[in-house]
C-alpha positions in Angstrom: 6.8 -5.7 -2.8 6.3 -8.6 -5.2 3.3 -10.9 -5.2 4.2 -14.1 -6.8 0.7 -15.6 -6.0 -0.9 -12.6 -8.0 -3.7 -12.6 -5.3 -2.5 -10.1 -2.7 -3.4 -6.8 -4.4 -7.2 -6.6 -5.0 -7.0 -3.9 -7.9 -10.6 -4.3 -9.0 -11.8 -3.7 -5.5 -9.3 -0.8 -5.1 -10.6 0.8 -8.4 -14.3 0.2 -7.4 -13.7 1.9 -3.9 -12.0 4.8 -5.6 -15.0 5.3 -8.1 -17.3 5.3 -5.1 -15.3 8.0 -3.4 -14.2 5.5 -0.5 -10.4 6.6 -0.9 -8.1 8.5 1.4 -4.7 9.8 1.1 -4.8 10.2 -2.8 -6.9 11.9 -5.3 -5.9 10.3 -8.7 -6.0 6.9 -10.0 -4.7 6.0 -13.4 -6.0 2.7 -15.0 -5.2 3.7 -18.6 -2.6 1.0 -19.0 -4.4 -1.8 -17.1 -6.4 -4.6 -18.1 -7.8 -7.8 -16.3 -7.1 -11.0 -18.3 -8.3 -14.4 -17.1 -9.1 -12.7 -13.8 -5.5 -11.3 -13.3 -3.9 -8.0 -13.5 -2.1 -7.2 -16.7 -0.4 -3.8 -17.1 0.0 -0.8 -14.8 -2.2 0.9 -12.1 -1.0 4.3 -10.9 -2.2 5.6 -7.6 -1.6 9.3 -6.8 0.2 11.8 -8.9 3.4 11.0 -10.6 4.6 14.3 -9.6 3.5 14.4 -5.9 5.6 13.4 -3.1 3.7 10.0 -2.9 3.1 7.8 -5.9 2.3 4.0 -6.2 2.6 1.9 -9.3 1.2 -1.6 -9.3 2.2 -3.6 -12.3 2.8 -7.0 -13.8 6.4 -7.8 -14.3 6.9 -10.5 -17.1 3.4 -11.6 -16.4 4.7 -13.8 -13.6 4.4 -11.5 -10.6 2.5 -8.4 -9.6 4.8 -5.7 -8.1 3.9 -2.8 -5.9 6.4 0.2 -6.0 6.1 3.4 -4.1 8.0 6.5 -5.0 8.6 8.9 -2.0 9.8 12.3 -2.8 10.7 15.5 -0.9 9.2 15.5 2.6 7.9 11.9 2.4 11.4 10.6 1.5 13.0 12.6 4.1 10.5 11.4 6.8 11.3 7.8 5.9 15.0 8.3 5.8 15.2 10.1 9.1 13.2 7.5 10.8 15.3 4.6 9.4 18.6 6.4 10.1 17.7 7.1 13.6 16.8 3.6 14.7 18.9 2.4 17.5 20.2 -1.0 16.8 20.2 -3.4 19.8 22.8 -5.8 19.3 21.2 -8.5 21.6 17.9 -8.4 19.6 18.7 -7.9 15.9 15.3 -9.3 14.9 13.5 -6.4 16.5 15.5 -4.0 14.5 14.9 -6.0 11.3 11.2 -6.2 12.1 11.0 -2.4 12.8 12.8 -1.6 9.5 10.5 -3.9 7.5 7.5 -2.4 9.1 8.7 1.2 8.5 9.2 0.4 4.8 5.9 -1.2 4.4 4.1 1.9 6.4 6.0 4.2 3.9 4.8 2.3 1.0 1.2 1.8 2.2 0.9 4.7 4.7 -1.0 7.2 2.5 -3.5 4.8 0.8 -6.6 3.9 2.6 -10.0 2.7 1.6 -12.8 3.5 4.0 -16.7 3.1 3.9 -18.2 6.5 3.1 -21.6 5.3 2.2 -23.2 7.1 5.1 -22.2 10.6 3.7 -24.2 12.0 1.0 -21.6 14.9 0.8 -18.3 13.1 0.6 -16.4 16.2 1.7 -17.8 15.6 5.2 -16.5 12.1 5.5 -13.2 11.8 7.5 -10.9 9.1 8.1 -11.5 9.1 11.8 -15.2 8.8 11.5 -15.3 6.0 9.0 -14.6 2.3 9.0 -11.7 0.8 6.8 -13.2 -1.4 4.1 -12.9 -5.0 4.8 -10.9 -5.9 1.7 -8.2 -3.2 2.4 -8.0 -4.3 6.1 -7.5 -7.8 4.9 -4.7 -6.8 2.6 -3.0 -4.9 5.3 -3.4 -7.9 7.7 -1.8 -10.2 5.1 1.1 -7.8 4.7 1.7 -7.6 8.4 1.5 -11.5 8.6 4.1 -11.8 5.9 6.4 -9.5 7.8 6.0 -11.7 10.9 6.7 -14.9 8.9 9.7 -13.5 7.2 11.0 -12.5 10.7 10.4 -16.0 12.2 11.9 -17.9 9.2 15.1 -16.0 9.3 15.7 -17.2 12.9 
């Protein structure tokens, strides 16, 4: 996913949440090749392990756009492929299929990453996804992405 506005991915907030232990779905974040210049991302942020089934890279491309890339391997890639390959295409409503495919791809790209409020847990190992609230900044990102999918669908018809 490309962000030409350079405002969609709140990398600073993501790193802060990770450092507080408010992250779910991944254990590693690599900001060794990342810098913030004039309040904008420059470089690369890695989320997850490069060698795991799920890895995300957020980086600047020619300093014009911020790109989010997700690598799915092994079981994660197979799950996404099986879902997309088994979608029934309804000839009378192609927009539903297109929307479903877009949503499936976005879910595959973002599905493992979550940021939730764990401040009430002194022992972070007791915090669970189902017992915590999603952090507002992350919910806003997910809402914006859903809105973009809806707008793309409506603009194509």
